[in-house]
N, C-alpha and C positions, 0 to 999 in steps of 0.2 A: 510518572507524569500522566496527566489526564489527556485523553484524546478529544479532539473537536473536529467538526466539519460543518459545511454549509448544508442545511437540510434540503434545499432545492437541488443542490448538486447531488446529494445522496439519492434522491428520488430519480433524477435524470440518469445517473450511472446504473441504478438498479433496473430501470426500464430498458436502457440501451444495451447494457452488458450483462445483466443478470447477476451483478456483484453488489453486495451491500457494503458501504463504507464502514459500517459497524463491525464487519468481519476483520477489519484491519488489525484489531487488537491481537487476534490469534496469530496473524502473520508476523507481527512485530515480536511476539513472544516465542516464536518458533526457534528452538535451539540451533537449528541448522540454517536459519535465514541468512540470505546473502544481501548485503546492503552496499550500494555504491553512492557516493556523494557527487552532486553536480551543482555548478553555479548557473543560475538562470535569472535574468532580470534583476541583478543585484541581490538575489536571495539564494541561500544555500538550500538545495532540495536533496532529498534522499530517495533512492529507488530501492525498495526491498522486495525480494522474492522469498516467499515462504508459504507454509501450509495454513489454509483457512480452517474454520471450525469443523468442516466436513472432510478435511484431508485434501481438498483440491488445492493445487498450487495457484496462488494469486500474486500479482505484482501490485505494489502499493507505492504511490508517490506521496511524500510527506515532508514537512518542514517544521522547525521549532519556532513557535511564537510565544515569547515570554516563558511561562512555566508550562505551556501546553504543546502537545504534538498536533499540528494541524494537518489533517488528511486532505490531500489535494484531489486525488483520484485513485482508482483501482481498476484492474481488469484480470481476466483469467490469463494466466501465464501462457505465452506462446511457446513453440517448440524450442527456440533458441534460449529462452529464459528457463525452461524446464531443464535443458541440457546443462546450463550454468549451475543450477541448483543441485543437480545430481552429480556434478563433477567432484 
């Protein structure tokens, strides 16, 4: 599936958190990635913790829209998320 995101949101997340939504592909392809499904506002969203392209753990929120994965947001994984990934 192809990934998509809002370019304005990509720039905002990069500026605020130092995380590029384009790095989400590496996170989603991580063999050890941990994904949890959530219902939010009538939409199913997924939260995935995995390694980005530099090996840094990132948390990515995404949903399926048609034939694409829509990246909602991402951030550097916090201590609790790192512990979940490493378990």
